[in-house]
N, C-alpha and C positions, 0 to 999 in steps of 0.2 A: 602731759602738757605738750602742745603742738608748737612747732616753730612758726613764727609769723612769716608771711609770704616773702617779706624782704630778707629775713634771715635765711629762709629756705633757698632763695635764689643766690644769696651770697655764698652759701655752702656749696652749691653746685659749681659756681665760678671758682671757688677756692680749690675744689677737687681738680677741675680742669687745669688750672694754673700750676698746681703742685705736680701733676703728671707731666705737664709740658716743661716747666722751668727747672724742677728738681732733677730731671732726667732719671727718676727712679722708676718710671713707667707704671707706677701703681700708687694708689692713695687709699688709706683706710677711712671709711665714712665717719666712724666715731671720732677720730682725730680731728677731722675737718669741722664736725658739729661743735666740739668743745672749743676749738680755736675761734670760731665765729660767734657762737651763741653762749659759751661759758659752761662752767662745771655743772650747773643745774640741769643740763641736758646730757650729762655723761652716761646715764643709763636709760635714755629715752629711745629704746630700741625700735619702737614703731616708727619713729622719725628716720632711723637708719634705713629701715626697709623702704619707706617712701622715697627717700633720696636715692638709694641704690636703683630703685625701679625707674625713677625719673632719668637717671644717668644713662640707663641702657635702652631707653625708649626709641631712640633714633637708630640704634644698632652700631653707632660709632664706638661705644664703650661696652664692656662686659663686666660681670661681677662674679666673685667667688668668695666663699667663706675663708677667713684667715685660719690658719692651722691652730687648732685648740680653742677657737672662739666661735660659738654657734650663734651669736647675736649681732655680730658686726659684719661688714662687707669690705672687701678690697675691690676697688674699681681700677680698671686698666683699659688701654686701647684695645679694641677688638681686632685681632689680626685678620679676621675674615671680612672686615668692613671695607667696602669699595665705594667711592663716590661715583655716582652715575650722572 
C-alpha cells in the first residue's frame, strides 16, 4: 500500500519539523510515517525508502540505517551541505 501524495508530503514536513524543533538532529522515517499515516503503514518499508530518498534529493539531508534495523532510515542534516 502506497501513501497518498498528501500523506507523503506531510511525512516529509514532519521529518523536517522534528529535526528542527526537537533539537534531536535526526528523525526515523518509520516513526514519522506511523505518526502521519497510522499503524497500517508500520511495515510499509517501500514507503520508507521512497521518503528517505526524497529527503536526500536536495543534498540538505542525509540518511543512514538505524543500528539493528535494516528496513528503516534515520534522516539528519547533511553536515557537508552548503547553500550556494
